[in-house]
N, CA, C and O of each residue as an XYZ file, in Angstrom:
460
protein
N      45.330     86.631     77.101
C      46.476     86.661     76.213
C      46.807     85.274     75.679
O      47.330     85.141     74.573
N      46.502     84.231     76.467
C      46.782     82.875     75.977
C      45.930     82.553     74.748
O      46.366     81.817     73.863
N      44.710     83.108     74.695
C      43.857     82.908     73.512
C      44.515     83.489     72.265
O      44.406     82.926     71.176
N      45.199     84.621     72.434
C      45.876     85.240     71.302
C      47.043     84.395     70.839
O      47.241     84.213     69.638
N      47.822     83.873     71.784
C      48.953     83.036     71.414
C      48.505     81.729     70.779
O      49.167     81.215     69.878
N      47.383     81.192     71.246
C      46.869     79.924     70.694
C      46.508     80.047     69.231
O      46.511     79.050     68.509
N      46.189     81.277     68.768
C      45.866     81.485     67.356
C      47.082     81.354     66.455
O      46.946     81.245     65.236
N      48.262     81.366     67.042
C      49.521     81.297     66.289
C      50.342     80.114     66.744
O      51.551     80.238     66.945
N      49.712     78.980     66.908
C      50.399     77.799     67.444
C      51.532     77.332     66.515
O      52.510     76.749     66.982
N      51.404     77.588     65.200
C      52.462     77.191     64.266
C      53.703     78.044     64.479
O      54.813     77.582     64.217
N      53.543     79.278     64.945
C      54.681     80.144     65.195
C      55.298     79.900     66.569
O      56.513     79.760     66.710
N      54.425     79.854     67.581
C      54.887     79.738     68.980
C      55.108     78.286     69.422
O      55.909     78.038     70.323
N      54.422     77.338     68.810
C      54.452     75.985     69.251
C      53.357     75.757     70.299
O      52.705     76.699     70.748
N      53.171     74.509     70.672
C      52.081     74.186     71.617
C      52.499     74.383     73.060
O      51.642     74.364     73.944
N      53.777     74.571     73.333
C      54.250     74.671     74.702
C      54.863     76.073     74.924
O      56.083     76.240     74.919
N      54.003     77.043     75.114
C      54.460     78.399     75.416
C      53.747     78.904     76.636
O      52.647     78.450     76.949
N      54.349     79.825     77.322
C      53.695     80.504     78.433
C      54.278     81.903     78.519
O      55.393     82.160     78.066
N      53.502     82.801     79.108
C      53.904     84.178     79.182
C      53.655     84.669     80.594
O      52.606     84.379     81.170
N      54.597     85.405     81.164
C      54.416     85.972     82.489
C      53.884     87.395     82.448
O      53.841     88.073     83.474
N      53.481     87.851     81.270
C      53.000     89.222     81.108
C      54.016     90.109     80.469
O      53.666     91.139     79.893
N      55.297     89.730     80.557
C      56.400     90.502     79.988
C      57.206     89.672     79.022
O      57.521     90.114     77.917
N      57.540     88.463     79.439
C      58.411     87.592     78.662
C      57.618     86.387     78.168
O      56.866     85.769     78.922
N      57.799     86.067     76.900
C      57.197     84.877     76.293
C      58.235     83.751     76.352
O      59.353     83.908     75.861
N      57.866     82.627     76.947
C      58.741     81.478     77.024
C      58.224     80.431     76.040
O      57.040     80.098     76.056
N      59.099     79.915     75.191
C      58.708     78.944     74.178
C      59.812     77.946     73.968
O      60.991     78.254     74.140
N      59.417     76.727     73.591
C      60.427     75.727     73.226
C      60.935     75.933     71.820
O      61.991     75.419     71.451
N      60.179     76.693     71.024
C      60.593     76.987     69.649
C      61.657     78.073     69.626
O      61.622     79.013     70.420
N      62.591     77.932     68.714
C      63.611     78.983     68.547
C      63.117     79.953     67.506
O      62.735     79.542     66.410
N      63.117     81.238     67.822
C      62.664     82.282     66.923
C      63.831     82.892     66.173
O      64.980     82.817     66.608
N      63.517     83.495     65.044
C      64.515     84.254     64.312
C      64.897     85.470     65.148
O      64.134     85.905     66.011
N      66.079     86.013     64.885
C      66.513     87.183     65.622
C      65.953     88.472     65.018
O      66.504     89.551     65.235
N      64.894     88.364     64.285
C      64.216     89.569     63.775
C      62.889     89.704     64.484
O      62.357     88.734     65.023
N      62.360     90.907     64.481
C      61.094     91.136     65.130
C      59.953     90.477     64.366
O      59.972     90.422     63.136
N      58.975     89.986     65.085
C      57.824     89.299     64.501
C      56.563     90.005     64.943
O      56.447     90.382     66.110
N      55.604     90.195     64.033
C      54.373     90.915     64.344
C      53.148     90.111     63.926
O      52.505     90.464     62.937
N      52.801     89.037     64.647
C      51.564     88.326     64.316
C      50.342     89.130     64.759
O      50.401     89.889     65.726
N      49.245     88.954     64.044
C      48.006     89.660     64.358
C      46.977     88.632     64.837
O      46.815     87.577     64.223
N      46.287     88.946     65.932
C      45.258     88.063     66.487
C      43.940     88.772     66.578
O      43.886     90.001     66.617
N      42.866     87.998     66.614
C      41.528     88.551     66.772
C      40.993     88.088     68.120
O      41.020     86.896     68.427
N      40.502     89.038     68.932
C      39.926     88.714     70.219
C      38.660     87.870     69.984
O      37.797     88.266     69.201
N      38.540     86.697     70.664
C      37.424     85.802     70.360
C      36.051     86.342     70.773
O      35.038     85.882     70.247
N      35.989     87.289     71.685
C      34.689     87.791     72.152
C      34.316     89.113     71.469
O      33.201     89.280     70.976
N      35.277     90.047     71.452
C      34.977     91.388     70.894
C      35.311     91.531     69.420
O      34.955     92.530     68.794
N      35.991     90.545     68.865
C      36.433     90.563     67.443
C      37.365     91.727     67.129
O      37.502     92.111     65.968
N      38.008     92.295     68.148
C      38.999     93.334     67.929
C      40.291     92.700     67.436
O      40.640     91.591     67.843
N      41.003     93.408     66.555
C      42.280     92.915     66.054
C      43.391     93.455     66.934
O      43.417     94.641     67.263
N      44.315     92.570     67.314
C      45.453     92.940     68.161
C      46.749     92.464     67.486
O      46.815     91.358     66.950
N      47.763     93.314     67.524
C      49.058     92.951     67.002
C      49.973     92.619     68.174
O      50.081     93.401     69.119
N      50.624     91.478     68.119
C      51.553     91.063     69.153
C      52.946     91.418     68.686
O      53.397     90.907     67.661
N      53.647     92.288     69.416
C      54.994     92.680     69.043
C      55.986     91.764     69.745
O      56.111     91.811     70.969
N      56.679     90.947     68.998
C      57.693     90.052     69.535
C      59.058     90.611     69.171
O      59.401     90.736     67.995
N      59.821     90.940     70.183
C      61.169     91.459     69.964
C      62.145     90.464     70.556
O      62.196     90.284     71.773
N      62.920     89.817     69.701
C      63.895     88.860     70.189
C      65.003     89.595     70.963
O      65.663     90.485     70.426
N      65.191     89.206     72.228
C      66.254     89.823     73.043
C      67.465     88.914     73.095
O      68.558     89.290     72.671
N      67.263     87.714     73.617
C      68.357     86.741     73.695
C      67.806     85.380     74.082
O      66.709     85.263     74.628
N      68.580     84.374     73.790
C      68.227     83.023     74.231
C      68.763     82.860     75.649
O      69.934     83.124     75.920
N      67.882     82.419     76.549
C      68.278     82.314     77.953
C      68.894     80.941     78.268
O      68.557     79.932     77.648
N      69.788     80.935     79.231
C      70.349     79.683     79.731
C      69.393     79.084     80.749
O      68.472     79.764     81.200
N      69.590     77.844     81.114
C      68.715     77.203     82.115
C      68.782     77.962     83.428
O      67.766     78.064     84.115
N      69.919     78.490     83.800
C      70.046     79.224     85.056
C      69.268     80.504     85.095
O      68.939     81.004     86.171
N      68.965     81.049     83.922
C      68.191     82.290     83.829
C      66.684     82.050     83.702
O      65.907     82.997     83.581
N      66.279     80.775     83.729
C      64.873     80.437     83.489
C      64.110     80.044     84.749
O      63.139     79.294     84.653
N      64.503     80.513     85.902
C      63.773     80.120     87.121
C      62.336     80.628     87.090
O      61.448     79.979     87.643
N      62.084     81.771     86.457
C      60.754     82.317     86.392
C      59.795     81.375     85.664
O      58.643     81.230     86.074
N      60.260     80.733     84.586
C      59.372     79.815     83.844
C      58.965     78.633     84.719
O      57.826     78.172     84.649
N      59.891     78.140     85.542
C      59.537     77.026     86.414
C      58.507     77.457     87.474
O      57.606     76.690     87.815
N      58.642     78.662     87.979
C      57.645     79.184     88.932
C      56.275     79.256     88.263
O      55.270     78.883     88.868
N      56.229     79.732     87.020
C      54.971     79.843     86.286
C      54.384     78.447     86.056
O      53.180     78.244     86.216
N      55.214     77.510     85.689
C      54.719     76.125     85.456
C      54.113     75.545     86.718
O      53.036     74.950     86.683
N      54.824     75.723     87.863
C      54.311     75.214     89.138
C      52.989     75.894     89.498
O      52.097     75.226     90.021
N      52.829     77.186     89.241
C      51.591     77.908     89.492
C      50.460     77.285     88.648
O      49.358     77.075     89.154
N      50.724     76.997     87.393
C      49.709     76.433     86.525
C      49.303     75.022     86.966
O      48.128     74.659     86.901
N      50.274     74.238     87.411
C      49.999     72.892     87.910
C      49.105     72.967     89.142
O      48.126     72.229     89.260
N      49.448     73.855     90.044
C      48.646     73.981     91.292
C      47.239     74.439     90.987
O      46.291     74.000     91.638
N      47.082     75.323     90.001
C      45.724     75.750     89.604
C      44.938     74.580     89.015
O      43.754     74.414     89.309
N      45.598     73.769     88.183
C      44.945     72.601     87.568
C      44.519     71.591     88.634
O      43.504     70.911     88.484
N      45.298     71.501     89.706
C      44.992     70.599     90.810
C      43.945     71.191     91.764
O      43.591     70.572     92.768
N      43.454     72.394     91.441
C      42.454     73.113     92.246
C      42.943     73.369     93.665
O      42.190     73.239     94.631
N      44.201     73.731     93.772
C      44.771     74.059     95.073
C      44.440     75.509     95.411
O      44.270     76.345     94.523
N      44.353     75.789     96.689
C      43.990     77.133     97.153
C      45.223     77.790     97.742
O      45.962     77.176     98.511
N      45.437     79.048     97.373
C      46.616     79.794     97.855
C      46.211     80.576     99.097
O      45.301     81.405     99.074
N      46.928     80.279    100.189
C      46.735     80.987    101.455
C      48.097     81.418    101.975
O      48.952     80.583    102.267
N      48.289     82.705    102.086
C      49.537     83.256    102.643
C      50.767     82.738    101.890
O      51.785     82.419    102.505
N      50.672     82.655    100.567
C      51.812     82.268     99.744
C      52.043     80.780     99.669
O      52.956     80.338     98.972
N      51.250     79.997    100.361
C      51.387     78.545    100.357
C      50.137     77.942     99.718
O      49.072     78.558     99.746
N      50.256     76.748     99.146
C      49.150     76.125     98.446
C      48.650     74.926     99.210
O      49.429     74.111     99.703
N      47.307     74.827     99.305
C      46.672     73.755    100.054
C      45.594     73.102     99.214
O      44.983     73.731     98.350
N      45.377     71.832     99.485
C      44.386     71.043     98.757
C      43.171     70.767     99.664
O      43.193     69.861    100.497
N      42.121     71.569     99.479
C      40.916     71.441    100.305
C      40.243     70.095    100.103
O      39.653     69.547    101.034
N      40.329     69.562     98.897
C      39.649     68.293     98.587
C      40.228     67.111     99.352
O      39.549     66.099     99.528
N      41.464     67.223     99.806
C      42.115     66.143    100.574
C      42.158     66.447    102.078
O      42.969     65.878    102.809
N      41.296     67.331    102.521
C      41.300     67.747    103.918
C      40.926     66.591    104.841
O      40.105     65.745    104.488
N      41.529     66.564    106.011
C      41.231     65.573    107.049
C      40.562     66.285    108.212
O      41.053     67.297    108.711
N      39.445     65.740    108.628
C      38.681     66.345    109.725
C      39.002     65.645    111.028
O      39.065     64.417    111.076
N      39.205     66.412    112.081
C      39.408     65.903    113.427
C      38.291     66.460    114.294
O      38.445     67.524    114.895
N      37.149     65.744    114.366
C      35.974     66.304    115.027
C      36.173     66.558    116.525
O      35.589     67.493    117.074
N      36.991     65.736    117.190
C      37.214     65.938    118.623
C      37.842     67.298    118.908
O      37.566     67.906    119.942
N      38.668     67.767    118.011
C      39.361     69.057    118.183
C      38.686     70.184    117.400
O      39.140     71.327    117.443
N      37.596     69.863    116.680
C      36.940     70.824    115.792
C      37.976     71.442    114.864
O      38.091     72.660    114.733
N      38.733     70.537    114.219
C      39.861     70.967    113.398
C      39.820     70.275    112.038
O      39.429     69.113    111.930
N      40.222     70.998    111.017
C      40.342     70.436    109.678
C      41.748     70.703    109.194
O      42.205     71.846    109.209
N      42.449     69.649    108.758
C      43.828     69.763    108.324
C      43.873     69.595    106.807
O      43.398     68.598    106.264
N      44.453     70.591    106.135
C      44.567     70.556    104.672
C      46.029     70.266    104.308
O      46.926     70.971    104.771
N      46.278     69.243    103.489
C      47.654     69.024    103.027
C      48.061     70.175    102.104
O      47.249     70.690    101.334
N      49.317     70.561    102.196
C      49.766     71.704    101.383
C      51.179     71.543    100.870
O      51.892     70.602    101.218
N      51.563     72.493    100.031
C      52.869     72.458     99.389
C      53.466     73.858     99.362
O      52.764     74.861     99.236
N      54.756     73.885     99.482
C      55.521     75.107     99.282
C      56.565     74.748     98.231
O      57.253     73.735     98.359
N      56.686     75.569     97.197
C      57.707     75.293     96.196
C      58.702     76.433     96.173
O      58.356     77.590     96.410
N      59.927     76.090     95.886
C      60.981     77.082     95.757
C      61.842     76.670     94.583
O      62.249     75.514     94.468
N      62.112     77.614     93.725
C      62.894     77.329     92.535
C      64.175     78.141     92.616
O      64.131     79.353     92.824
N      65.303     77.489     92.456
C      66.590     78.158     92.481
C      67.568     77.435     91.568
O      67.280     76.354     91.053
N      68.717     78.047     91.380
C      69.743     77.421     90.553
C      70.996     77.255     91.391
O      71.288     78.050     92.284
N      71.722     76.205     91.076
C      72.977     75.919     91.768
C      74.027     75.573     90.736
O      73.757     74.864     89.767
N      75.221     76.077     90.953
C      76.344     75.777     90.049
C      76.957     74.443     90.450
O      77.000     74.097     91.631
N      77.431     73.697     89.457
C      78.174     72.481     89.766
C      77.456     71.256     89.663
O      78.018     70.188     89.909
């Protein structure tokens, strides 16, 4: 789906992401429905993207976008997901005496706080 959005960079802007349901963009869209058409790069099938403006979200309502951004960053860093936590195999430390390998890892949590 990102390939389809990339074909309309002038409409969506260069900083967009989609969680499969909601399109997040830094660009402000008109409050009318938009129907851009994209061509699949492999099959050459034509697809219409139905954009229905619902509302502009506040920062407090955008925790999902931050989760998506963190997921993309971890993928770019080639981190491995194990049991909901992310680890970096490339920075592993070996302890031969214990036959143990320690992988540094990260847990992220996104929330909003008032005040």
